[in-house]
N, C-alpha and C positions, 0 to 999 in steps of 0.2 A: 686344399683338400677339405678343410673344415667348412668352407662356404659351398662347396659343391653339393654335399649331401642335402642340406636344407633346400637348395635350389632344385634338385632332382625330386624331392618329396613335394615341393610346391607345384612343380609341373605335372606330377602324377595326380595330385589333388585336382588340379584344373582340368585335366583330361577326363577324370571320373565324373566331374560335374557336367561336362560337355556331352555326355552320353545321351543318345536320343531318348526322349520320354515316351512311354507307352501310353496311348490314349485309351480311355475306357468309355464306351458309349453309355449315355444315360438311358434309363428306361423310358418308355414312352409315357406321355402325360395321361392321366386318367380322363375318361370321357366326362364332358361337362354336364352340369345339372345337379340338382340337390333333391333328396327325397322330400316330398311335400309335408310329410307328417313330423319332420324334425327341424327342417330349416325355419329359422326365426324363433325357436324356443329360447326362453330365457334360461339362465343357469339353474334357477330354482326348479323350473319346470322339467328340465333335463334330469336333474337329480331325483325328482319324484318318479319320472318314467323309467329311468334305467338304474337308479340306486347310486352308490358311491362309485366313483371311477377307480380303476386299478392304479392309475397314474395321472398326475396333473403337472403341466409345465406352464409357467407364467412368464411372459415376456412383454414388457412395455405395452400395456393395453390389449393384449391378446392372451388367450389361454388355449391349451390343447388338453383335452380330456380323452383318455383311452380306456375302453371297456374290452375285457377279454372273456372269451368262451373257449371251450375245447375246439370248436370248429372255426372260429374267426376272431378277428380284432376289429374294433371300430374306433375311429379317431374323429372327435368332434372339435372343430375349430371355432372358438368363441371370440368375439370382437366386442369392444366397448361400444355401446349404443345409448347415449343419454344417461349414463351412469349405471346401466345394467349390462351384463355380459350376455351376448346373443349368439346363438349358433348361426354361422354364415357358411360353413362348408362341412361336409361329412365324407369320410372315406373309410372303406373297409379292406381288409386283406383276408381272403381274396376279394377282388373287385367285382362289382356288378357287370352285367353285360352292356347295359345302355347308359349307366351313370357310374360314378366313382364309388358309390355305396351300394352294397348288395342288400336288397330288401329281406332276404332270407336270414342274413346274419343279424340285421337290426331286429327282426321279429324274434329270433332266437334269444337275443339279449334281453328283450322285454319279457319273454317268457321265463328266462332264468331268474329274473328279478322278482317275478310274481310267485315263484315256487317257494313255499315256506321251508325254512331250514329247521330240521328236527334235532 
């Protein structure tokens, strides 16, 4: 009897693991293309144009800089290029119609940076 209980528990555990997994569909990929006024900017140029990012993540030669406004968020993906970090991809939430970055969002972030804080 003492051996039966662990065997029953083991079988129940195996049955639970064998339950079918529910698949979740991935969202569609953003449209290709980069805004011409930000693609290729160096990190120092990006900082001058948009100010300090709200969030920075660094991973092995790449960086993600996030800028926030009340209306949107912009994500700048920088990659090492000859010792300098350079913008290679930009996305916004919400996305643009024709490319992954919405120009209205980026313009709003530029205006936000240029407004003096009192």
